[in-house]
C-alpha positions as CSV (number, residue, x, y, z in Angstrom):
1,M,-36.7,10.1,10.0
2,V,-33.9,10.1,7.5
3,F,-35.1,6.6,6.1
4,F,-38.6,8.2,5.5
5,V,-37.2,11.2,3.6
6,G,-35.0,8.8,1.6
7,V,-38.2,6.8,0.6
8,I,-40.2,10.0,-0.4
9,R,-37.3,11.2,-2.6
10,V,-37.0,7.8,-4.1
11,A,-40.8,7.6,-4.7
12,L,-41.0,11.1,-6.3
13,T,-38.0,10.6,-8.4
14,G,-39.5,7.4,-9.9
15,L,-42.7,9.2,-10.2
16,A,-41.0,11.9,-12.2
17,V,-39.3,9.6,-14.3
18,H,-42.5,7.6,-15.1
19,V,-44.3,10.9,-16.1
20,V,-41.5,11.8,-18.3
21,G,-41.5,8.5,-20.0
22,I,-45.0,8.8,-20.7
23,F,-44.8,12.2,-22.4
24,K,-41.8,11.1,-24.5
25,R,-43.9,8.2,-25.7
26,A,-47.0,10.4,-26.5
27,Y,-44.8,13.0,-28.3
28,A,-43.2,10.3,-30.5
29,G,-46.5,8.7,-31.2
30,C,-48.2,12.0,-32.2
31,V,-45.3,12.7,-34.4
32,A,-45.2,9.4,-35.9
33,R,-48.8,9.4,-36.6
34,G,-49.1,12.9,-37.7
35,W,-51.0,14.5,-34.7
36,V,-49.1,17.7,-34.9
37,M,-50.9,20.8,-35.6
38,G,-49.8,21.8,-38.9
39,G,-51.4,20.2,-42.1
40,K,-53.1,17.4,-40.1
41,H,-56.4,17.4,-42.1
42,G,-54.8,17.6,-45.7
43,K,-56.7,20.9,-46.2
44,Y,-53.2,22.5,-47.3
45,V,-50.4,20.8,-49.0
46,Y,-47.1,22.3,-50.4
47,V,-46.4,21.7,-54.2
48,R,-42.9,21.2,-55.5
49,R,-42.2,23.4,-58.6
50,R,-39.8,22.8,-61.2
51,D,-37.4,25.4,-60.0
52,G,-37.0,23.7,-56.4
53,W,-39.2,26.2,-54.5
54,F,-42.6,24.9,-52.7
55,V,-45.9,26.8,-52.8
56,K,-48.8,26.3,-50.3
57,V,-52.1,25.1,-51.9
58,R,-55.5,24.7,-50.5
59,V,-57.2,21.5,-51.6
60,F,-61.0,21.2,-51.7
61,K,-61.7,17.6,-51.1
62,S,-65.3,17.5,-52.2
63,R,-64.4,18.3,-55.8
64,P,-63.2,16.0,-58.5
65,E,-59.6,15.2,-58.8
66,D,-59.1,16.6,-62.3
67,D,-61.2,19.9,-61.8
68,P,-59.0,22.9,-61.7
69,E,-61.2,24.6,-59.0
70,R,-60.2,22.0,-56.6
71,Y,-56.7,23.7,-55.9
72,L,-56.4,27.2,-54.7
73,V,-52.9,28.6,-54.4
74,V,-52.7,30.6,-51.4
75,G,-49.2,30.8,-50.2
76,P,-45.9,32.5,-51.0
77,R,-43.0,30.4,-52.2
78,V,-40.8,29.0,-49.8
79,R,-37.5,27.0,-49.8
80,E,-38.5,24.2,-47.3
81,P,-42.0,23.4,-46.4
82,P,-42.9,22.3,-42.9
83,F,-42.2,18.7,-42.2
84,T,-46.0,18.3,-41.1
85,F,-47.5,19.0,-44.6
86,G,-47.9,16.8,-47.5
87,V,-46.1,17.6,-50.7
88,L,-47.3,17.1,-54.2
89,E,-45.5,17.3,-57.4
90,E,-46.3,19.9,-60.0
91,E,-47.0,17.1,-62.5
92,D,-49.9,16.0,-60.3
93,L,-52.0,19.0,-60.7
94,P,-54.2,20.0,-63.6
95,E,-52.5,22.4,-66.3
96,E,-54.5,25.4,-65.3
97,V,-53.2,25.2,-61.9
98,R,-49.8,24.9,-62.8
99,G,-49.6,28.4,-64.2
100,R,-50.8,29.7,-61.1
101,L,-48.0,28.4,-59.0
102,Y,-45.5,30.7,-60.6
103,E,-47.6,33.9,-59.7
104,Y,-45.8,33.7,-56.3
């Protein structure tokens, strides 16, 4: 009886270690590949302003790169953006959009 309980305990412990290992690998893979929830499709990015703050901007991908209507400033300024979002520099945006970054 004791042998049987010991075998079951070892089997369950081994199963638990295996399951935890699977979840750790899956989590590491999703973080490395960007499968986390925030900013996963590139609709929103943060833009680094000259004063060191970041502002959240909505990007419309179907519009041309140089079109000012491609970028819509939506968010308040933050000191540190979430690590899952892309970050653009202020110089990458058209001149009309740069002025709107400082309204927040």
